[in-house]
OpenMM code with the backbone's topology and positions (N, CA, C; nanometers):
from openmm import Vec3, app, unit

residues = "MET LYS HIS LEU LYS GLU MET ASN GLU PRO LYS LYS LYS LYS LYS GLY VAL ILE CYS VAL ASP LEU ASP GLY VAL ILE HIS GLY TYR SER LYS GLY TYR GLN ASP GLY SER ILE TYR ASP GLU PRO VAL PRO GLY ALA LYS GLU ALA LEU GLU LYS MET LYS GLU MET GLY HIS ARG ILE TYR VAL PHE SER ALA ARG THR ASP VAL LYS ALA ILE LYS GLU TYR MET ASP LYS TYR SER LEU PRO TYR ASP LYS ILE HIS THR GLY SER LYS PRO PRO GLU ALA GLU ILE PHE ILE ASP ASP ARG ALA ILE ASN PHE SER GLY ASP TRP ALA ASP THR MET SER LYS VAL GLU ASN PHE GLU ILE TRP THR LYS LYS LYS".split()
positions = [
    Vec3(9.1663, 7.5368, 17.2505),
    Vec3(9.2184, 7.6220, 17.1466),
    Vec3(9.3217, 7.7181, 17.2052),
    Vec3(9.4324, 7.7331, 17.1369),
    Vec3(9.5380, 7.8218, 17.1833),
    Vec3(9.5006, 7.9668, 17.1599),
    Vec3(9.5436, 8.0508, 17.2525),
    Vec3(9.5252, 8.1944, 17.2342),
    Vec3(9.6233, 8.2429, 17.1288),
    Vec3(9.5878, 8.3515, 17.0622),
    Vec3(9.6721, 8.4077, 16.9575),
    Vec3(9.8116, 8.4383, 17.0097),
    Vec3(9.8202, 8.4917, 17.1326),
    Vec3(9.9503, 8.5255, 17.1909),
    Vec3(10.0384, 8.4012, 17.2030),
    Vec3(9.9796, 8.2894, 17.2487),
    Vec3(10.0542, 8.1642, 17.2629),
    Vec3(10.1037, 8.1136, 17.1285),
    Vec3(10.0250, 8.1323, 17.0245),
    Vec3(10.0614, 8.0823, 16.8923),
    Vec3(10.1756, 8.1633, 16.8326),
    Vec3(10.1850, 8.2912, 16.8659),
    Vec3(10.2893, 8.3775, 16.8105),
    Vec3(10.4197, 8.3734, 16.8886),
    Vec3(10.4154, 8.3231, 17.0114),
    Vec3(10.5366, 8.3160, 17.0918),
    Vec3(10.6234, 8.2017, 17.0428),
    Vec3(10.7541, 8.2262, 17.0296),
    Vec3(10.8420, 8.1166, 16.9885),
    Vec3(10.8439, 8.0081, 17.0959),
    Vec3(10.8422, 7.8844, 17.0516),
    Vec3(10.8468, 7.7736, 17.1469),
    Vec3(10.9863, 7.7617, 17.2046),
    Vec3(10.9906, 7.7460, 17.3359),
    Vec3(11.1180, 7.7286, 17.4045),
    Vec3(11.1598, 7.5827, 17.3854),
    Vec3(11.2731, 7.5629, 17.3225),
    Vec3(11.3204, 7.4271, 17.2969),
    Vec3(11.3586, 7.3611, 17.4289),
    Vec3(11.3037, 7.2437, 17.4518),
    Vec3(11.3357, 7.1674, 17.5716),
    Vec3(11.4761, 7.1121, 17.5571),
    Vec3(11.5603, 7.1426, 17.6524),
    Vec3(11.6965, 7.0903, 17.6495),
    Vec3(11.7024, 6.9668, 17.7378),
    Vec3(11.8198, 6.9065, 17.7426),
    Vec3(11.8363, 6.7806, 17.8135),
    Vec3(11.8436, 6.7919, 17.9640),
    Vec3(11.8569, 6.6769, 18.0253),
    Vec3(11.8666, 6.6649, 18.1701),
    Vec3(12.0105, 6.6907, 18.2134),
    Vec3(12.0246, 6.7738, 18.3162),
    Vec3(12.1537, 6.7935, 18.3803),
    Vec3(12.1419, 6.7358, 18.5206),
    Vec3(12.2281, 6.6395, 18.5525),
    Vec3(12.2328, 6.5827, 18.6873),
    Vec3(12.3358, 6.6595, 18.7677),
    Vec3(12.2918, 6.7151, 18.8793),
    Vec3(12.3797, 6.7943, 18.9633),
    Vec3(12.3912, 6.7235, 19.0980),
    Vec3(12.5131, 6.6908, 19.1361),
    Vec3(12.5375, 6.6234, 19.2636),
    Vec3(12.4985, 6.7152, 19.3782),
    Vec3(12.4452, 6.6575, 19.4851),
    Vec3(12.4063, 6.7362, 19.6020),
    Vec3(12.5289, 6.7774, 19.6835),
    Vec3(12.5977, 6.6793, 19.7402),
    Vec3(12.7057, 6.7084, 19.8351),
    Vec3(12.8312, 6.7582, 19.7647),
    Vec3(12.8765, 6.8761, 19.8073),
    Vec3(12.9977, 6.9347, 19.7519),
    Vec3(12.9747, 7.0144, 19.6248),
    Vec3(12.8508, 7.0145, 19.5734),
    Vec3(12.8196, 7.0897, 19.4519),
    Vec3(12.7055, 7.1876, 19.4811),
    Vec3(12.5980, 7.1375, 19.5395),
    Vec3(12.4880, 7.2243, 19.5828),
    Vec3(12.5046, 7.2522, 19.7322),
    Vec3(12.5137, 7.1477, 19.8101),
    Vec3(12.5318, 7.1569, 19.9566),
    Vec3(12.6813, 7.1663, 19.9858),
    Vec3(12.7202, 7.2632, 20.0690),
    Vec3(12.8620, 7.2869, 20.0972),
    Vec3(12.9410, 7.1650, 20.1417),
    Vec3(12.8839, 7.0787, 20.2252),
    Vec3(12.9461, 6.9506, 20.2617),
    Vec3(13.0838, 6.9680, 20.3247),
    Vec3(13.0995, 7.0732, 20.4069),
    Vec3(13.2310, 7.1073, 20.4626),
    Vec3(13.2852, 7.0064, 20.5631),
    Vec3(13.1979, 6.9264, 20.6240),
    Vec3(13.2423, 6.8296, 20.7252),
    Vec3(13.2257, 6.6847, 20.6795),
    Vec3(13.1993, 6.6635, 20.5510),
    Vec3(13.1780, 6.5279, 20.5028),
    Vec3(13.0415, 6.4750, 20.5430),
    Vec3(13.0258, 6.3446, 20.5339),
    Vec3(12.8948, 6.2823, 20.5554),
    Vec3(12.8453, 6.2960, 20.6990),
    Vec3(12.9351, 6.2875, 20.7969),
    Vec3(12.9002, 6.2973, 20.9392),
    Vec3(12.7890, 6.1990, 20.9754),
    Vec3(12.6777, 6.2514, 21.0255),
    Vec3(12.5654, 6.1671, 21.0679),
    Vec3(12.4577, 6.1556, 20.9595),
    Vec3(12.4875, 6.2038, 20.8413),
    Vec3(12.3911, 6.1981, 20.7317),
    Vec3(12.3057, 6.3227, 20.7185),
    Vec3(12.3220, 6.4181, 20.8099),
    Vec3(12.2423, 6.5401, 20.7983),
    Vec3(12.2975, 6.6291, 20.6869),
    Vec3(12.2122, 6.7157, 20.6383),
    Vec3(12.2515, 6.8111, 20.5346),
    Vec3(12.2613, 6.9448, 20.6062),
    Vec3(12.3807, 6.9863, 20.6446),
    Vec3(12.4023, 7.0900, 20.7447),
    Vec3(12.4495, 7.2252, 20.6909),
    Vec3(12.5188, 7.2292, 20.5786),
    Vec3(12.5724, 7.3557, 20.5274),
    Vec3(12.4710, 7.4289, 20.4414),
    Vec3(12.4928, 7.5588, 20.4273),
    Vec3(12.4174, 7.6365, 20.3296),
    Vec3(12.4644, 7.5955, 20.1905),
    Vec3(12.3901, 7.6346, 20.0877),
    Vec3(12.4343, 7.6031, 19.9515),
    Vec3(12.5689, 7.6675, 19.9181),
    Vec3(12.6430, 7.6024, 19.8299),
    Vec3(12.7690, 7.6563, 19.7783),
    Vec3(12.7371, 7.7910, 19.7117),
    Vec3(12.8173, 7.8935, 19.7373),
    Vec3(12.7909, 8.0226, 19.6723),
    Vec3(12.7786, 8.0082, 19.5199),
    Vec3(12.6734, 8.0663, 19.4661),
    Vec3(12.6487, 8.0625, 19.3222),
    Vec3(12.5636, 7.9465, 19.2767),
    Vec3(12.5388, 7.8481, 19.3648),
    Vec3(12.4616, 7.7295, 19.3248),
    Vec3(12.3199, 7.7662, 19.2821),
    Vec3(12.2524, 7.8466, 19.3620),
    Vec3(12.1134, 7.8828, 19.3305),
    Vec3(12.1053, 7.9534, 19.1953),
    Vec3(12.1935, 8.0499, 19.1740),
    Vec3(12.1929, 8.1247, 19.0487),
    Vec3(12.2225, 8.0344, 18.9287),
    Vec3(12.3146, 7.9407, 18.9460),
    Vec3(12.3483, 7.8481, 18.8372),
    Vec3(12.2295, 7.7568, 18.8046),
    Vec3(12.1641, 7.7045, 18.9079),
    Vec3(12.0471, 7.6184, 18.8858),
    Vec3(11.9354, 7.6970, 18.8173),
    Vec3(11.9152, 7.8202, 18.8614),
    Vec3(11.8131, 7.9045, 18.7988),
    Vec3(11.8460, 7.9286, 18.6510),
    Vec3(11.9725, 7.9519, 18.6207),
    Vec3(12.0151, 7.9757, 18.4824),
    Vec3(11.9934, 7.8501, 18.3971),
    Vec3(12.0259, 7.7339, 18.4521),
    Vec3(12.0040, 7.6091, 18.3781),
    Vec3(11.8565, 7.5915, 18.3447),
    Vec3(11.7694, 7.6217, 18.4421),
    Vec3(11.6248, 7.6126, 18.4188),
    Vec3(11.5827, 7.7130, 18.3113),
    Vec3(11.6345, 7.8354, 18.3209),
    Vec3(11.6038, 7.9395, 18.2234),
    Vec3(11.6460, 7.8971, 18.0824),
    Vec3(11.7552, 7.8219, 18.0737),
    Vec3(11.8048, 7.7733, 17.9446),
    Vec3(11.7189, 7.6589, 17.8896),
    Vec3(11.6283, 7.6069, 17.9720),
    Vec3(11.5395, 7.5007, 17.9271),
    Vec3(11.5799, 7.3617, 17.9705),
    Vec3(11.6816, 7.3504, 18.0550),
    Vec3(11.7246, 7.2185, 18.1031),
    Vec3(11.6330, 7.1697, 18.2143),
    Vec3(11.6230, 7.0395, 18.2252),
    Vec3(11.5619, 6.9766, 18.3414),
    Vec3(11.6752, 6.9427, 18.4366),
    Vec3(11.6555, 6.9676, 18.5642),
    Vec3(11.7604, 6.9463, 18.6640),
    Vec3(11.7226, 6.8293, 18.7528),
    Vec3(11.8100, 6.7291, 18.7544),
    Vec3(11.7959, 6.6177, 18.8475),
    Vec3(11.9044, 6.6352, 18.9529),
    Vec3(11.8653, 6.6429, 19.0780),
    Vec3(11.9618, 6.6437, 19.1870),
    Vec3(11.9905, 6.4982, 19.2172),
    Vec3(12.1192, 6.4598, 19.2083),
    Vec3(12.1490, 6.3195, 19.2364),
    Vec3(12.2398, 6.3085, 19.3576),
    Vec3(12.2261, 6.1970, 19.4269),
    Vec3(12.2993, 6.1775, 19.5511),
    Vec3(12.3074, 6.0295, 19.5852),
    Vec3(12.4126, 5.9951, 19.6583),
    Vec3(12.4243, 5.8595, 19.7122),
    Vec3(12.3373, 5.8462, 19.8375),
    Vec3(12.2919, 5.9593, 19.8892),
    Vec3(12.2023, 5.9563, 20.0050),
    Vec3(12.0716, 5.8871, 19.9646),
    Vec3(12.0060, 5.8268, 20.0607),
    Vec3(11.8801, 5.7589, 20.0304),
    Vec3(11.7589, 5.8335, 20.0873),
    Vec3(11.7807, 5.9353, 20.1692),
    Vec3(11.6712, 6.0096, 20.2304),
    Vec3(11.6237, 6.1204, 20.1363),
    Vec3(11.5398, 6.0817, 20.0418),
    Vec3(11.4900, 6.1753, 19.9403),
    Vec3(11.4128, 6.2900, 20.0067),
    Vec3(11.3395, 6.2599, 20.1122),
    Vec3(11.2622, 6.3634, 20.1821),
    Vec3(11.3546, 6.4726, 20.2367),
    Vec3(11.4663, 6.4339, 20.2963),
    Vec3(11.5605, 6.5322, 20.3515),
    Vec3(11.6214, 6.6183, 20.2402),
    Vec3(11.6498, 6.5575, 20.1262),
    Vec3(11.7039, 6.6338, 20.0127),
    Vec3(11.6000, 6.7330, 19.9627),
    Vec3(11.4762, 6.6887, 19.9490),
    Vec3(11.3677, 6.7763, 19.9049),
    Vec3(11.3511, 6.8931, 20.0021),
    Vec3(11.3523, 6.8648, 20.1309),
    Vec3(11.3374, 6.9702, 20.2317),
    Vec3(11.4507, 7.0723, 20.2209),
    Vec3(11.5730, 7.0252, 20.1976),
    Vec3(11.6877, 7.1146, 20.1825),
    Vec3(11.6707, 7.2036, 20.0592),
    Vec3(11.6361, 7.1433, 19.9470),
    Vec3(11.6191, 7.2185, 19.8229),
    Vec3(11.5087, 7.3228, 19.8386),
    Vec3(11.3987, 7.2841, 19.9009),
    Vec3(11.2872, 7.3756, 19.9200),
    Vec3(11.3211, 7.4863, 20.0202),
    Vec3(11.3940, 7.4522, 20.1261),
    Vec3(11.4326, 7.5504, 20.2284),
    Vec3(11.5073, 7.6680, 20.1656),
    Vec3(11.5946, 7.6387, 20.0696),
    Vec3(11.6758, 7.7428, 20.0060),
    Vec3(11.6198, 7.7856, 19.8694),
    Vec3(11.4985, 7.7424, 19.8381),
    Vec3(11.4322, 7.7764, 19.7103),
    Vec3(11.5211, 7.7462, 19.5905),
    Vec3(11.5819, 7.6284, 19.5933),
    Vec3(11.6698, 7.5845, 19.4848),
    Vec3(11.5873, 7.5083, 19.3817),
    Vec3(11.5906, 7.5509, 19.2561),
    Vec3(11.5074, 7.4846, 19.1554),
    Vec3(11.5605, 7.3461, 19.1164),
    Vec3(11.4681, 7.2544, 19.0935),
    Vec3(11.5019, 7.1199, 19.0454),
    Vec3(11.3755, 7.0565, 18.9916),
    Vec3(11.3917, 6.9529, 18.9122),
    Vec3(11.2779, 6.8810, 18.8575),
    Vec3(11.2578, 6.7450, 18.9228),
    Vec3(11.3675, 6.6865, 18.9675),
    Vec3(11.3583, 6.5510, 19.0217),
    Vec3(11.4766, 6.5276, 19.1150),
    Vec3(11.4544, 6.4458, 19.2153),
    Vec3(11.5638, 6.3997, 19.3016),
    Vec3(11.5879, 6.2543, 19.2646),
    Vec3(11.7130, 6.2228, 19.2367),
    Vec3(11.7467, 6.0891, 19.1884),
    Vec3(11.8546, 6.0284, 19.2778),
    Vec3(11.8292, 5.9090, 19.3253),
    Vec3(11.9294, 5.8346, 19.4012),
    Vec3(11.9547, 5.7024, 19.3309),
    Vec3(12.0682, 5.6441, 19.3580),
    Vec3(12.1005, 5.5161, 19.2951),
    Vec3(12.1830, 5.5336, 19.1695),
    Vec3(12.1553, 5.4528, 19.0697),
    Vec3(12.2348, 5.4537, 18.9472),
    Vec3(12.2116, 5.5821, 18.8668),
    Vec3(12.3021, 5.6086, 18.7738),
    Vec3(12.2908, 5.7273, 18.6899),
    Vec3(12.1676, 5.7150, 18.6007),
    Vec3(12.0867, 5.8199, 18.5940),
    Vec3(11.9701, 5.8127, 18.5045),
    Vec3(12.0143, 5.8154, 18.3587),
    Vec3(11.9660, 5.7241, 18.2782),
    Vec3(12.0121, 5.7141, 18.1390),
    Vec3(11.9755, 5.8346, 18.0528),
    Vec3(11.8740, 5.9113, 18.0922),
    Vec3(11.8342, 6.0263, 18.0111),
    Vec3(11.9215, 6.1498, 18.0343),
    Vec3(12.0111, 6.1437, 18.1317),
    Vec3(12.0972, 6.2588, 18.1616),
    Vec3(12.2009, 6.2799, 18.0519),
    Vec3(12.2190, 6.4054, 18.0164),
    Vec3(12.3183, 6.4419, 17.9148),
    Vec3(12.4438, 6.5017, 17.9768),
    Vec3(12.4301, 6.5631, 18.0940),
    Vec3(12.5421, 6.6288, 18.1602),
    Vec3(12.5381, 6.5921, 18.3076),
    Vec3(12.6557, 6.5684, 18.3655),
    Vec3(12.6686, 6.5446, 18.5087),
    Vec3(12.7615, 6.6506, 18.5668),
    Vec3(12.7188, 6.7120, 18.6750),
    Vec3(12.8032, 6.8079, 18.7455),
    Vec3(12.8302, 6.7474, 18.8823),
    Vec3(12.9565, 6.7161, 18.9080),
    Vec3(12.9943, 6.6431, 19.0287),
    Vec3(13.1301, 6.6917, 19.0755),
    Vec3(13.1460, 6.7062, 19.2058),
    Vec3(13.2739, 6.7541, 19.2604),
    Vec3(13.3818, 6.6462, 19.2620),
    Vec3(13.3468, 6.5250, 19.2321),
    Vec3(13.4436, 6.4151, 19.2354),
    Vec3(13.4528, 6.3454, 19.1003),
    Vec3(13.4476, 6.4238, 18.9954),
    Vec3(13.4440, 6.3652, 18.8619),
    Vec3(13.5585, 6.4151, 18.7744),
    Vec3(13.5929, 6.3330, 18.6795),
    Vec3(13.6882, 6.3678, 18.5745),
    Vec3(13.6184, 6.3394, 18.4432),
    Vec3(13.6224, 6.4355, 18.3540),
    Vec3(13.5601, 6.4164, 18.2241),
    Vec3(13.6509, 6.3329, 18.1350),
    Vec3(13.5961, 6.2267, 18.0776),
    Vec3(13.6711, 6.1454, 17.9829),
    Vec3(13.6426, 6.1964, 17.8433),
    Vec3(13.7449, 6.2449, 17.7749),
    Vec3(13.7267, 6.3041, 17.6425),
    Vec3(13.7801, 6.2150, 17.5308),
    Vec3(13.8041, 6.0873, 17.5617),
    Vec3(13.8525, 5.9956, 17.4601),
    Vec3(14.0034, 5.9782, 17.4600),
    Vec3(14.0722, 6.0449, 17.5505),
    Vec3(14.2182, 6.0413, 17.5556),
    Vec3(14.2613, 5.9932, 17.6945),
    Vec3(14.3073, 5.8664, 17.7027),
    Vec3(14.3442, 5.8097, 17.8321),
    Vec3(14.4671, 5.8763, 17.8929),
    Vec3(14.5610, 5.9208, 17.8127),
    Vec3(14.6793, 5.9893, 17.8671),
    Vec3(14.6361, 6.1181, 17.9374),
    Vec3(14.5469, 6.1937, 17.8740),
    Vec3(14.4953, 6.3161, 17.9342),
    Vec3(14.4171, 6.2837, 18.0617),
    Vec3(14.3373, 6.1790, 18.0571),
    Vec3(14.2584, 6.1391, 18.1730),
    Vec3(14.3485, 6.1004, 18.2894),
    Vec3(14.4548, 6.0246, 18.2628),
    Vec3(14.5456, 5.9834, 18.3700),
    Vec3(14.6191, 6.1032, 18.4303),
    Vec3(14.6493, 6.2021, 18.3494),
    Vec3(14.7093, 6.3248, 18.4009),
    Vec3(14.6122, 6.3930, 18.4984),
    Vec3(14.4846, 6.3949, 18.4622),
    Vec3(14.3834, 6.4528, 18.5504),
    Vec3(14.3703, 6.3721, 18.6790),
    Vec3(14.3802, 6.2399, 18.6693),
    Vec3(14.3720, 6.1539, 18.7878),
    Vec3(14.4882, 6.1849, 18.8824),
    Vec3(14.6078, 6.1938, 18.8271),
    Vec3(14.7270, 6.2190, 18.9091),
    Vec3(14.7207, 6.3536, 18.9805),
    Vec3(14.6542, 6.4505, 18.9232),
    Vec3(14.6498, 6.5856, 18.9798),
    Vec3(14.5155, 6.6214, 19.0430),
    Vec3(14.4281, 6.5249, 19.0595),
    Vec3(14.2922, 6.5526, 19.1058),
    Vec3(14.2878, 6.5925, 19.2527),
    Vec3(14.2101, 6.6965, 19.2822),
    Vec3(14.1833, 6.7381, 19.4181),
    Vec3(14.0353, 6.7720, 19.4309),
    Vec3(13.9720, 6.7270, 19.5387),
    Vec3(13.8341, 6.7653, 19.5659),
    Vec3(13.8380, 6.9067, 19.6239),
    Vec3(13.7611, 6.9969, 19.5684),
    Vec3(13.7723, 7.1377, 19.6058),
    Vec3(13.7482, 7.1619, 19.7540),
    Vec3(13.6620, 7.0833, 19.8187),
    Vec3(13.6340, 7.1044, 19.9613),
    Vec3(13.7467, 7.0522, 20.0504),
    Vec3(13.8410, 6.9788, 19.9907),
    Vec3(13.9521, 6.9232, 20.0699),
    Vec3(14.0857, 6.9871, 20.0369),
    Vec3(14.0850, 7.0885, 19.9510),
    Vec3(14.2095, 7.1585, 19.9186),
    Vec3(14.2584, 7.2324, 20.0418),
    Vec3(14.3899, 7.2350, 20.0577),
    Vec3(14.4474, 7.3012, 20.1754),
    Vec3(14.4945, 7.4389, 20.1430),
] * unit.nanometer
topology = app.Topology()
chain = topology.addChain("A")
for resn in residues:
    res = topology.addResidue(resn, chain)
    for name in ("N", "CA", "C"):
        topology.addAtom(name, app.Element.getBySymbol(name[0]), res)
């Protein structure tokens, strides 16, 4: 049986899954893949952004091309970065939003998309 307090509290609406890339988005990734280690501190603001997404009711999937899920978990835990799941491989179909440092959003307009392709720069490689 629910307590009266629980019954009177508004239910927090569960929002969708946000997939957040590890390298270059959460992990600084200043030297590229190197030997596969996860060596940099988190990108400034990453922890606060992840916390805000959780506060908003989103589930956070950390996604990566890396296959060492244990190392990713250890990194996330070391810096107390919130997440719900670590996902490797193909894009999870339940994801509604992807945050990636190497992405271009397709908004239905190929001319606009090609303009973005021509001018694309990865933020960690800007000079």
